C-alpha positions in Angstrom: 0.1 0.1 -0.2 1.6 3.5 -1.0 2.3 6.1 1.8 -0.2 8.9 0.9 0.9 11.4 3.4 2.3 14.3 2.2 5.9 16.3 3.5 6.1 19.8 4.9 7.7 20.6 1.4 4.3 19.4 -0.4 2.0 21.6 2.2 4.0 24.6 1.7 3.4 24.4 -2.0 -0.3 23.3 -1.6 -1.0 26.5 0.6 0.9 28.9 -1.9 -0.5 27.6 -4.7 -4.1 27.5 -3.7 -3.3 31.6 -2.4 -1.9 32.0 -6.0 1.7 32.9 -4.4 4.3 31.9 -6.2 7.3 31.2 -3.9 11.2 31.5 -4.8 13.6 30.1 -3.2 17.4 32.4 -3.1 20.3 30.6 -2.0 23.5 32.6 -1.6 26.0 33.0 0.9 25.1 36.5 3.1 25.8 39.7 1.6 25.6 38.7 -2.1 22.7 40.4 -2.5 19.4 38.4 -2.5 17.3 41.4 -0.3 18.4 44.1 -3.3 17.2 41.3 -5.8 13.6 41.3 -3.9 13.8 45.5 -3.2 14.4 46.3 -6.9 12.1 43.4 -8.0 9.5 45.6 -5.6 10.5 48.9 -6.8 10.0 47.8 -10.7 6.5 46.5 -10.2 3.5 48.5 -9.8 1.9 47.1 -6.3 4.7 46.9 -3.6 2.6 44.9 -1.5 2.7 41.9 -3.8 6.3 41.3 -3.4 7.6 39.6 0.1 10.3 38.1 1.8 10.9 35.6 4.6 14.1 35.1 6.2 15.8 33.2 9.1 16.3 35.8 12.1 19.6 34.6 13.9 21.4 37.4 14.8 19.3 39.4 12.2 17.4 43.0 13.6 15.5 45.2 12.2 14.1 48.8 13.5 11.4 48.3 15.9 9.3 50.8 14.2 9.3 49.3 11.3 6.6 46.2 10.9 6.4 43.3 8.8 3.9 44.3 6.6 5.6 47.8 5.9 9.1 46.3 5.4 7.7 43.2 3.1 10.3 40.6 5.3 9.1 38.4 7.6 11.6 36.6 10.2 11.8 33.3 11.4 12.9 33.6 14.6 16.0 31.9 16.2 16.9 30.1 13.0 20.2 30.3 10.7 18.7 28.3 7.9 15.3 27.2 6.9 13.4 24.5 6.8 9.9 23.5 5.2 8.6 23.4 8.8 9.6 26.5 9.5 7.9 28.2 6.3 4.8 25.7 6.7 4.5 27.2 10.4 5.0 30.7 9.1 2.4 30.5 6.5 -0.7 32.0 9.0 1.2 35.1 9.3 1.8 35.9 5.8 -1.0 38.1 3.7 -0.8 36.0 1.1 -4.4 37.1 -0.5 -1.8 39.9 -1.4 1.6 38.5 -2.2 1.7 37.7 -5.9 5.6 36.5 -5.1 7.4 35.3 -2.1 11.1 35.2 -2.3 12.3 33.0 0.8 16.4 33.7 1.7 18.7 30.8 2.4 22.0 32.1 3.5 24.0 29.1 2.1 26.8 28.9 -0.3 26.4 27.4 -3.2 29.6 26.4 -3.9 29.4 23.7 -0.7 25.8 22.7 -0.7 23.0 22.7 -3.1 19.0 23.7 -2.6 16.9 21.6 -0.4 13.3 21.6 -1.0 11.1 24.1 1.1 7.9 23.9 -1.0 9.1 27.3 -3.1 7.6 26.5 -6.9 11.4 27.5 -8.0 15.0 28.0 -7.1 17.5 30.5 -7.6 21.2 30.4 -7.1 22.6 33.6 -6.7 26.1 34.0 -7.4 28.4 37.4 -7.5 29.6 38.7 -10.9 33.5 38.7 -11.1 33.8 36.1 -8.2 36.5 34.0 -7.9 37.4 31.9 -10.9 35.7 28.6 -10.8 33.1 29.1 -8.6 30.3 28.2 -11.2 32.2 24.7 -11.2 32.2 24.8 -7.9 28.1 25.5 -7.3 27.3 23.1 -10.4 25.5 20.6 -7.9 23.5 23.7 -6.6 22.8 25.0 -10.3 21.8 21.8 -11.4 18.7 21.6 -9.0 18.1 25.5 -9.9 15.5 27.3 -12.1 17.7 30.3 -12.2 21.0 31.6 -11.7 21.7 35.1 -10.3 24.8 37.0 -10.9 24.6 40.4 -8.7 26.9 43.1 -7.5 28.0 43.4 -11.1 27.5 47.4 -10.7 30.0 47.4 -7.5 32.9 45.4 -9.6 34.6 46.1 -12.6 33.2 43.2 -14.5 34.1 43.2 -18.5 31.2 42.2 -20.9 32.9 39.4 -22.0 33.4 37.9 -18.6 30.0 38.1 -18.3 29.5 36.2 -21.8 32.2 33.9 -20.6 29.8 33.2 -16.9 27.0 32.8 -19.0 28.8 29.7 -20.9 30.0 28.2 -17.7 26.6 28.1 -16.6 25.5 26.4 -19.5 28.3 24.1 -19.5 27.0 22.9 -16.0 23.2 23.0 -17.0 21.8 23.6 -20.8 20.0 26.7 -19.4 19.6 30.5 -21.2 20.9 33.3 -19.8 19.7 37.2 -18.7 22.8 39.9 -17.7 21.1 42.3 -15.3 22.7 45.5 -14.1 22.5 49.2 -14.6 25.3 49.0 -17.9 23.9 48.6 -21.5 24.0 44.8 -21.0 20.8 44.5 -18.5 18.0 42.3 -19.2 16.1 43.3 -16.0 12.6 43.2 -18.4 13.3 40.0 -19.8 13.9 38.3 -15.9 10.5 40.1 -14.8 8.9 38.6 -17.7 10.4 35.3 -16.9 8.9 35.8 -13.4 5.4 36.7 -14.7 5.5 33.0 -17.3 6.3 31.5 -14.3 3.2 32.9 -12.5 1.2 31.9 -15.5 2.7 28.5 -15.7 1.8 28.1 -11.6 -2.0 29.8 -11.9 -2.8 27.6 -14.9 -1.7 24.5 -12.5 1.5 23.3 -15.4 4.8 21.8 -14.4 6.9 24.4 -13.4 10.1 23.2 -15.1 11.6 26.0 -16.6 15.5 26.5 -16.1 16.6 30.2 -16.3 20.3 31.9 -15.6 20.1 35.1 -14.4 22.4 38.0 -14.1 21.2 41.1 -11.9 23.6 43.9 -11.2 
């Protein structure tokens, strides 16, 4: 007889799907720019309240005057890494009826560990543009489990266009995925990434399988 008991990750996905909220897991080490990605996305959309973030709260504090609803960041207290059970327990606190996109921040180094299943609809590996040589190869296992790869902080470093193209090529050598180069420079493909997220949401709402693998540069 088959075991029909659902896992916590499956319960999270079911709750989010029922609320028409798409969840994207951001997997990258601290300081790589995960929160900046979410803030800039929210600023790019017409409804700031439609974008939120969940983050582990160990050793992290926000001004007491800022509520989670105002900051659009909900913290799981007392942990440095999230689990599907953590996220499931938090869902009742979230205004899912207002959220089109929920980003789940995981402060992990993708070169040493690959993403776990938290119940999100897609996973994004986050790496810094202009990182050390071979970092993409070291993160190969994580990239193969991701729907997107984001290279961040390109505007803070002197990254030449040929280096960006080489990084895209190396991602494709790990997993056959398209790439988007995103920065404030001339090579920006920010709108293409937003289109990718809209497509992800359409797949989600239509209950199609989300299988598109996409690599992204963000500056």
